[in-house]
Each structure stands twice: as C-alpha cells, then as structure tokens.
N, C-alpha and C positions, 0 to 999 in steps of 0.2 A: 326328434323336434315336433312339438304340437304346439302352435303355435298361434294366438288369436291377435288379430289387429283391431285396433278402436283409433279413433279421430273423425271430427267434423266432414261430412260430404266436402270433396270437393279438395280434403287434403292431399291425398293419392294414394291412398289405403289397396287400391286396387290394382295400380303398378307398383309399387313394391311389394305388395306380396305376392305379383307374377315373380319376381325377382328372387326371391324368396326360397320358393317352389322349385326354379332351377337350379338354386343353388345348394340345396338339401334333397335336390331328389324326392317333394313329396309332393302330393297334389295342393292344387289352390283351388278352397272351394270358397266358392263370391255366393252371396246369397240371392245377391243382383242380378246375377248374371242367370240363375234356376229361372228366375219370377222375370227376367226379360224372355228365356227362351217360351216361357207359356204366355206371355203376349204375344208374339211373333206368331204361335202355332194359335194364339184367339182361343186357346179352350179356353170354358167356362170360370176355371180358375184365374185364366189370363186376362179375361176381363174387369172382373171384377177386382184384379191389384194393378190393373193399368187406372180405375177409376182411383185406390186411391193415393197413387205416386203419383198423382196429376195434380192432387188437391194438398200434396205436401205433407202427407198422414202415412201412419208407421205401417206396414201389413202386420196383421195380426198374428202376434205369438203362437200359436196353434199351426195356419200353415208352415211359415217360417221354420217351425222346430220340426214338423213333418219331414219338410224335403230334406234337411240338414241329416236325421236321425237317418233317413233310408241314403244317404251319401255316404256319409259313415261308416256305414257295416259292408261300403264294399272292399274291395279286397285290397286294392291301392293305398289305402289309410292305416293299415297297419307299423308301417316305418314313419307314421306320422302327417302333419296337416298341417295348414295356414285357412284358419276360417276369417275370412270379410265377409262384413256386414252381420253377423252374428256373431257372441250376440247385440242388442241394440237398446235391451230393456232391462230391467234386475230382474223382472220376471224370471226372461230368457239364461240369464246366467246362475241364475239357483235354478235352474231347469238343468241346463247340463251339466252340472254337478249331483245333481241328485241320479242324472241318469248313468253317473261316472265318467265324463266325458273329462283326459285328464288334459291339464296343459303347463307346459313347461315355460313358455314366457307370453307376456300380456307385451306390445307392445303399442306403445299414444304417438300418435303423431298428432303436433300440434300445429296451426292456424290460423294466424289472426280472421276475426271474418268477415272484416271488408277486402282481404285479398282472396281470401274463396270464393264470394260474390261478385269479385272480378273477375278469376277464374272461370268459372263456371256460365256466367251468363253471357260470355263474351262469344262463349262454342258457338258453332252453324254446324250442319250439317250435312251433307247428300243423301238424299234418303234410300235411293236403290240404292247404290254401292256401299254404303256407311264413311265414304270417308267426312274425317274429321278436321272442322277447318278454327281457328279463333281469330276475333277480329284486331287482336292485339297482340299475342306471340306467332301465329300463324295465318293473317290473312290471304285470302284467294289472292289471286291474280288482278281479277275482275271482282270488284265490290258486290257481294252478293250472288256470285255464279260461281261453278263448278270449276274446276281449272280443265281438267278434262272433257266434261260435255256442255261447258257453257250452262247446263240447266241451273235451276235457281236453289237456293240452299234455305236449309229453315234453322228455326229453332224451336229444338224438342220442349213440349211443354213443360218439362219439369228442371229446364235449366233456363227459365223467368226467370227475371231478380226477383217478383213478388214468391215466387216457391220455390228459391232458394232459399230468401231469408225464413220462411216460413219450417222448412228444413231444420235449417238454424235453432230456430227458436221449439222443435221438438226432440233435435240433438242434446242441446243442454240443460232441456229439461227431464229427455228421458235416457239417455246413454253416459252422456259428463258422468253420473254419479257413478258408473264402471268404474271408473278408475278409484274413488277411495273403497270400491267393493275388493277388488284384484289387490291393493293397498293393504286392505287386513286380510286378506289371505299369505301375501306377501311374508307378512309378519308371523303368518305362524308358517312357516317354509314350505307353504302348500304352489308358490308360483312366483317367476320370476318377472317383475313389472320395469318396461323400462319406458324411459321417456325419449321421441326424436322430433325434432325439430322438422318439420314438414316444408321451409321457405327453404329459397336454393333449387338452385338446378336437381332434374330426376337423378342424377348421375352422384350428385353431394349429397343426398338423402339417401343415398343405397348403400354409399361408402360410410359417409355417419350409423345404418342402420346396422351393415354386415359386424365394421367395427364392435358396437355396445355389442351386438350377440357373440362372435368370436371370445373377446374378452369375460363376458358373463359364460358362456361354457367354459373355461377356460380356469377361471374360478371355482367352476362348481368340482373340478377333477379334482 
C-alpha cells in the first residue's frame, strides 16, 4: 500500500495517516515531523524552515524532496508507505512521478475552511511537555494553565488565526490543484483517488477511510 494523503491543514491528515500506517504495517512519512525535528534541533535548515512556517508559506520543494528522497530509500519502505505533507505543489507531484515513486492510492480529506480555522486557532500547548489542549474541544481545567503543572499554555505562532488563513490561501492556490492532477492519472489507470469527509470524530473518519480503501482493494482484485 503506497498512499498519498491530501487535504487542507487541520483536516486530520496526520492523525489518519498514523491509523493507516498501523493498519497496513507501513511507515508514516510526515514531512511536517521531519521539518519540526530540524527546527527543534536548531539546525541551520531548521532556523530557515521556522521562519517560513511562521509566515504561513510553504518550505521550498528542493528541501522537502531531499528529505523525502532519503526517507523513501530506507528498507522499511519496501512494502509501502503513507506520505503525509508531500506533495504540496504540482512541481513536487511531478518530481515524484519523474523519480518513479509509485503510488497506489491518493486520499483527499475534505473540511470547510471555517471549521479548520476553529480547529487550529483553538489549540494551546504546554511547551515543556508538549501536552495539547483546545479551547473548545479539550479545554484545560483552569483557563490558560496546564492541568498537571499549572504553568501557562501558549498558542504556537503557526496556530494563530491570521497564519491559519494564510496557510489555507496557500493550500487553495498551490495544493488543491493536485486533486485534478491525480484525477487525470486515475483516468489513465495509474492511481486510484478517493475523497473522504474530514468532519466528524476521529473514529468516524477512520472508519470511513478504512471502508473506502478496503472496497477499492477488493474491486481491484
């Protein structure tokens, strides 16, 4: 199973990619995780990446492709993988195709922009532990304080509403066109593309996703 996850920021791609990776025993390859690791380690690349992310822009294709190319060469990718966060641009998708990175399924998670803004801008984080809260869905016992330590919670710069809206604008301009790109490949029989609604609980979306891929696999046998 070689799967690409598409969808706007906050639609739940990362969460669902983890479930898919576990179900099919394949690695979850998240460019976001790889980039965040470089930021946490304060590498030269990480410092540049942090500035780009905080501005709501996308990291350059060259940087992302180098990271992914190296990861896909690892032995645990032989049986398949779940790509989460790449491709984000048409250029990235075309580069993967040119390099012979085969894909079986492309899954697009859909979610309305205003729901995404509500989901992301409500996040609050306890920096030292990484514990995450949400003002609506998972509020702390005491407003603005971590439940365990009482220390203040913060809103990450890339979770601020203005940044989220900028990220959504970039998504619609640069990433959403990939759906059309993969639909054309699907018409040629090169890949199968599926649309799954990202609204509802995590469990509901996971169930719908599994059912969609199970049906697709049974139809291809």
